[in-house]
N, C-alpha and C positions, 0 to 999 in steps of 0.2 A: 126559634123557638118552637117549640113541641104547643101545639093548639090547645090540646087537651088529653092527659092520661088517665084510664083509669083503674092504673095501677096502685094503691098505696105502698105495695112492694117497690117499686118504681121511685116513690115519694122517698121512702125511705133509704135509700140508697143515694137517693140527692142530698139528703139532709146529714149522711155520714159521713159525705165529703166535703161538706163546709168547710174552711179553714181557721175561721174567725172564732171567738167566743162571741156568744148573744146574748141580748137582754129581752127576757118577755115584756113587753108593754101591755096587748091587749086593750089597746086603743081604736075608739071609733076615728076616722079620719077620712078627708077627701082624695078619693085619684082621678088624676084629670088624663086622658083617653086623647089621642089625638084629637085635634079642632078643641082643646081645650074643654069637652065635655067630663063635667064630675061626674063621679057615683061612689057612691059610699060601701066602705071596709073597713075593716078593723085591721090596723095595724098589729101583727100578731109579734113579730119578733126584729129587733136589728143587731146586725153586727158592724162594725167598721168599714166594710164595702157592698153592701145587701140587705134585702129588709125583705120579710116574709108577710105579704098581704093575704087574709083569710075573706071568705063572701059566700053567699047562698047560690044556686043555681041558676036564677035570675040575673045575678051580676055577673054570673061566670058567661051569659050569653052576650050582654051587650058589651063584655070587653074581649071575647073572643071576634065577635062582629067586628067591635072596630077597629081590632088589629089586624083582621082576614082585607078588612075594605082602606085599611092605608096605603099611600101611594107605594108604589115599588121604590118609587127616588128615595123615598124617606125611609128612617132607621124608623119605627112604629117605638118614640120614647114617651115615657110614661113620666109627668109631674104627681109628684104626694107632695103635701103639705102637713107637718105635724108640728107638737109641741114637747117640748121635756124641761124637764126641771133640773135644775143644776146649781146646789149650794143656794138652795130656796131664793131663785132666779127662773124665771121659766122664758125659755127660749123658743123663737118659732122658727121652722126647718122647711125648706123648701127644698128637694132633691128632683134632679129628672133622674129618671132609669131605663135601664135595657130590661124587657123582660125575659124572664129567662127559663119559666115552665108554667103549666099549671098541672094541677093533677087533684083530682078527687078522691078528698079522703074519706067521705061520707055518703049517703043521700045527698044529700042541700048544704054539704059542707066541703071547697074546695080554698086550695092553698096556691098562692102565686109565689113565685123567686124573683127577683127585681135587684139587680145589680145595681150602683152608683153610676152614671156617667157626667163626667166632664164635672166632679162634686167640687165648688167652690171652697176654697181653702176653709174659712170663717166656718162654714158649716161643718167639713171635715174636721177640723179641730174641736167643734164643740159637741160631734158626737163620738169621737175618739174620747173626749174627758168625760163625758155621760157615761159611755162602756166601763171605764177604767174605776169611776165612783162607784158605780150600780155592782160592780166585781168584785170590790172592797168589803169583806170580810167586818162584820159588824159588831 
């Protein structure tokens, strides 16, 4: 994982390579760092295999240090807990993710791409259905 990227152009290249449709959420959620330390981030968007979180510079430093200090043996998995509304029913989702990159978008705005890791089938089904329903024409 690239710990820090100051180039918005690199972020744009990363965004253009995303293969699946995504739904913008912009919800405040907890991201769980190694050791189960929670930090508050904004879940910007979701696709069937990944999410994008956004946060400020202070949170970027906390995340970067936690990832750098994670055991070399352990792949740094991050947990994220959020809710989605599907057919008037709220579903709690918890997923483990592999951090892919952290990019600086503005002076105090960072984005992190995270790919799902070992996603439980019930969560994958809920996420896929949520995306399908969200992308249907109104």
